[in-house]
N, C-alpha and C positions, 0 to 999 in steps of 0.2 A: 504494500500500500504506500502511496505517496501522500504527503500532507495536502489537505483540501485547499490550502492557501497557495499551493504551487501555481506557477503561471500556466496558462493554457498550452503554451508551446512546450513546456517541460512535460506536461501531462501527455501531450501528443507523442513525444518521443518515448515516454514510458510505455504507452499503449502499443507502440510499434514493436516493442520487445516481445509482444505476444507471438510474433512470427516464429520465434525459436521454440515456442511451446506446441506448435502445430505438429501433429504426428507425422505428417509427410516430410517435414524438415528433420525431425528426429530420426526417421527411417534412413535418411541420407547419411547421417552420422555413422551408422553401423555399416552401410554399404561402403563408405569411405575407409573404414577400418579394413574391410575385406579387400579393398583395392590396394591399400598401402602395404599389406602384409607380405605379398610375394616379391615386391620390388627388390629389396636389399638381399633377398636370398639368392639372387643372381648377380648382385653387385658386391658390396663390401663384405657381407657375411661369407659369401662363397670365396671371395679373395682371401680372407683370413684362413679358411679351411685349406685352400690350395697352398698358401704359404706354409702352413703347418705340415702339409704333406710333402714339402720341399720341392714344389713345382717352381720352375725358374720364373723370375720376374717378367721376362719377356713373354712367356707363355701366359702368365696371369693377365698381362696387359691385353693379349689377344682375346681373352674371354669377354672383353667389353663388346665384341661383336655379337655375343649371345643376346644382347639387349636391343638389337636393331629392330626387333618386332615392334617396340614401342613407338619408334619413329615412322614406321610404315604401316601402321594399323589402318590407315584410311584405305589401303588397297583392298582389304576384305570387309570393310564396314558395310558395303552394299549388301553382302550376304546376310548380315545381321538384321538389316532392314527388311529384306524381302524373302529370304529362304525360310520356309516352314520346316521345323524339325519333326520327324515322326514321333508320335506319342507325346513329346514334351509340349509342342505348340498347341495341339488340341486340348491338352490337359491343363496347361498353365498360361498359355498365351504367348505371343511372339517375344516379348521382352523377358518375362520370367523364365520361359523355356530356355532361351539362349543363356540367361544368367546362370541358371542351375547347371546347364551343360558346362559352361566355362569354369564354374566353381568345382565341379566334380573332376574336370581335367586338371585343374590346379592341384587338388588334393593328390591325385594319382601321380602327377609330376613331382610334387614335393617328396612323396614317399620314395619314388623311383630315384630321384637325385640323392636323397639321403642314404639309399642303399648302395650307392656306388663307392668305389675306393679310388680317388684320383691318383694315389701313389702306385696303383697297379694297372688301371686301365683308364687313362684320362679321357679317351674318346667317349666312353659311356657317360662320364660326368658332363662333358661338353654337350652331348646330345640331349640329355635330360634338362640341362640348363636352357638350351634353345627352346625346347618344348614348353618348359615352364614360363619362359618369357612370352611365347606365343599365346598360351592360354591366359596369362595375366593381362596381356594387351587386349585380348578379346573380351575379357571381363570388363576392362576399362571402357571399351566401346559401348557395351550394354548398359553399364552403370551411368555413363554420361547421358545416353539416350533416355534411360528411365528417369533420371533426375530432371531433365528438361521437360519431359512429357507429363510428369506427375505433379509438378509445381506450377502454381500460378505465377504470373509475371512479377508481382511484387515480392514473391518468395525466392526468386532466382538468386539474389544476392545472399540471402540467408543459407540457401542450399550450397552455394559456393563456399561460404565460411565454415559450415558444418562438415562438408566433405573434406576440406583441408584439415580440420581438427581430427576427424577420424583417420585420415590418411597418415598424418603425423604420428598418431598413436600406434597405428599398424607398423610404421617404419621403426619406431622405437622398440616395439616388441620383437620385430624380426631381426633387429640388430643386437641390442643388449640382451633381450630375453633368450634368443637362440644361442648366443655365445655362452650364457650361463648354463643352459641345459646341456650344451655340448661339452662344457668343462666337467660337468657332473656325470653325465651318462653317455656321451659320445655323439657323433654327428648324425647318426641315423635317428636317434631319439629326438634330437634337436629339430630336425626337419619334420619328423612325424608329429611332434608337438605343435609345430606351426600348421601342419595339415589339419590337426584337430581343431585349432582355433578358427579355421575356415568355416567351421560349423556355425559360427556367428552369422556369416554372410548367407549360408544356406537357410538357416531359420528365418532370417530377415526376408529372403526371397520368397519362401513358402508362405509366410504370414502377410506379405504385402499384396495389395490388389494389383491387377494388371492395369496400366494406364489406359484411360479412355482416349482412343484415337479416332473416335467417330467424326470429330471436327475436321479431320484430314480428308474426308471422303471427296469433297468438292475439288480439292487440289489434285488428288490422285486421279479422279475421273478426267479432269482437264488435260493433265499431262499424259495419261495413258491412252487417251484417244489417239495420240501420235503413235503409240505402239501398235494399235490396231491398224492404223494407216500403213505403218511400216510392214506389218505382216501381210497386208493386202498386196503390197508392191513386191513382196518376195514369195508369192504363191508358187513360183516355179521351183523353189528350193525343197529339199527333203523335209519331212515333218520335224525331225529332231533338230535340224539346222535352224528352222524358223522359230521353234520354241526357245532355243538357246539365244538366238539373236534378239528375240523379243524380251527375254529375261534380262539380258545385259543392257538393252536400251532402257528398259524401265528402271533397273536397279542402279545403273551408273550414269547414263546420259540425262535422264529426267531430273535427278537432284541438281545437276549443274544448270540445266535449262531453267528449272524453277528459281534457282538463286539469281540467275542473270536476268530474270524478268523484273527484278526489283529496280526501282528508280535509283539512279546513282550507285549501282552496285560496285562499279570500279572504285569509286571513292571510299566505299565501305571497306573494300579489301586494302586500299592504301592506308586507311586509318588503323586497321588491324595490325598492319606491319609497323606503323610508326608509334603507336601509343606507348609502348614499353621501350622505345629506343634509348632514352636517357638512362633508364633503369638497367638495361642490358649492358651499356658501356660501364656503368658503375660496378655491376656485379662481377664482371669478368676480371677486373683489376683490384677488387677489394682485398683479397688475400695478399698479393704482392705488395700492396700499399701498407698493410699492417706490418708485414715483415720488414719492409725497408725503413719505416720510420722508427722501429725499435720495440714493438710489442713482442712479448714472449708467446710461445705456442700455447702455454697454459692460459694466459690472459685471453688470447683469441678464442681458444676452445671453450672456455667457461662463459665468456661474455657473448661472443658472436654465435657460436654453435649451440650453446645451452640456453642462456637467457634470451638470445635473439629469436630462437624458435618460439618461445612463449609469446614474445611480442608480435611475431608474425601471426600466430593463432588469434591473439586479441585483435590485431588489425583486421584479419579476415572477418571475424564476427562483427566488428564495428562497421566494416564496409557493407556487410549484409544488412545491418540495421539501417544504414544510410540509403541503400537501395529501396528498402521497404518504406522508408519515410519520405524520401525525396524523389524517387523514381530513378530509373537506370541512367538516363542521360545527365541529369544534374549530379548524381553520385559520381559518374565517370569524370566530370569536370573537376569537382572538388578534390577527389582522390588523385587525379592526375596532377593538379597543381601542387598538392601535398607531396607527391612522389618527387616532382622536380625540386621542391624545396629541400628534400632530404639530401640531394646532391650538394647543396650549399653548405649543409652541416658538415659533410665530408671535407669540403674546401676549408672550413674553419679548423677541423681536426688536423688537416695537413699543415695549417699555419701554426697551431700550438704544439704540434709534435706528439710524442708518446705520452700524453697525459691520460691516465687511466680513468679519471672521473669523466672526462670529455668522451672517452670511448663508450662509456655506458650511455651517455646522452646520444651520441652518434648512432649506436646500434639501436637504441630505443626508437629514435625518429625514423631511421631507415627501414627497419623491419615492420614497425607499426604502419607506416604509410605504404610500404610495399604490400603488406597483407590487405590493406584497404583497397589499393588499386587493383590487386589480383581478384578480389571478390567482386568488385564492380565490373571488371573487364570480363570475367568468366560469365557473370550474369548477362552482359551485353552479347557475348558470343552465343550464349544459350538462347537469347531472345531472337536471334537471327534465323533459327532453324524452323523450317516448316515441319510440323510434326508428322507429315507424311514421309519425310526422309531424315528424321532426326539423327540417326546413327551416322549416316553418310555425311550430312552437311556439318555436323559438329566435329567429326573427325577431320574434315577438310579445313575448316576455319581454325581449329586448334593446331593442326599441323602447320598451317601458314604462320600462325603466331610463333610457334616454336622455331620454324625455319628462319623467320625474320629476326628473331632474337639472336640466333646463332650467327646468321650472316652479318648483322649489324655490329655485333660485339667482337667479331673477328679482328676488326681494325683497332680495337682498344689498346692492344699491346704496342702497336706501332705509334699511336698517338702519345701514349704515356712515355715513350722513349724520346719524343721530340720536345716535350714541355715538362715543367715541374708539376708536382702533384696539385698545388692550388689551382693552377691554370687548367689542368686536366679536368678537375671536378667542376670548374666553372663552365668549361666547354660541354661537359656531359649534361649540365643543367640546360644549356641552350639547345642541346639535341632533343630535349623533350618538347620544345616550343612548337615545331611544325605539327606534331600530333595534336596538341592542344588547340592550335589555331584551326586545324581541320575539324576538330570536334565542335568548336564554336560555330563554324560555318554549317556543319551538319545539323546542329540544334536549331539554327534559324531556317535552314532550307527544308528539312523534314524532321520536325520536332520529335516524332515518334521513334526516330532512329531506325526506321525500316524493320521494326520488330515483328514477332510472330503473333501478336495479339489477335489478329484476324487471319485465319489460315488462307482466306481468299485474297487478302490484301496484296500479297506478292504478285498475284496474277493480274490484279487490277491496277497496279501502280502506274503502268504506262498508258492507261486509258485516258 
């Protein structure tokens, strides 16, 4: 309860917190845990096991290729959207059926990976790691689609914040928890314990309702009329070839066509690429910056990787609250300006040097605003999806975001070598400006941000 004398504005913010009490948002928390659990089992936890088995550092480095499935998941996301699974889809629905399949595959791969011995037959370890990454990436596709389809637009930010919270908890369990079990009982039981914890995701999937996708009917009918026209033009082909061609057109081409019918769709893609530009340049050089100005590994580990994670989670939850209270576009603007401002705090840190008190302030501001910006941005990406093609379109826009972040951050090292640290962080602040200016233009030109609020809107935008 809040005091009756509180201002109406404060009361409105307080009531907005109710978004985190909605069962649909709470459900996303448990799905986030299920999503974060497998990740480090093919990254740092597996690397520790390989090092213990006296595998060479060069070979351990090559195991990074096992995780490439996460970067290319958009390639098979159309199957998640369109392919019905025998037994599971009729029984549970398209989303929950795929989710349960992915989770069962993850459990099997975790047990299989834990049963290998990298000191004896490294190839089996590598194979199970690749399969686990593939199953995990598939689960991520389904969870993203389920989250977008089951939440209302004002809940998308809260969904982003809670899934980050669950994801982080899953990562902590898969790293620290798995190492503790391995130390006590061995690696097989460590991976088996993680497989058991996947039961949380399975129970969530079984107890959750299938998202209502009836609103997508109009969009699907409009787009798939083109499939029928294509099949009519290919009547001379064998039946199996026509069916395959029709499926591929409906599953792969139609989601692209649907997205490109949006007004100003090119500028939307440019905005997706630019919004995190300044943040990407900061993130790629943060660790070299800490080391060069004189912070110890312990100081960086405790403050940046420990306390910083907590601030990121808080920022994500705050960003979700802002989306619920202000709407996606206004939250994007406020969080984007705050993100850019955090780069200025780094510039001040570079000026004062290895001052531990200021490092706490710097990490607080950077991780808090980064979490806010990520929650608002994920909510925006989610709002772009037509629920007829959620898995495919979200995988595509999120892959574009990841690719742009990698591409733009690649030049950060070169820039840092040319200038001092204060100048570097001032430049990275300016790098955030184009995205913010484009956002302001978008807010004036199409205030809705071309979101998915009306599934027919994307088709009617050019009328």
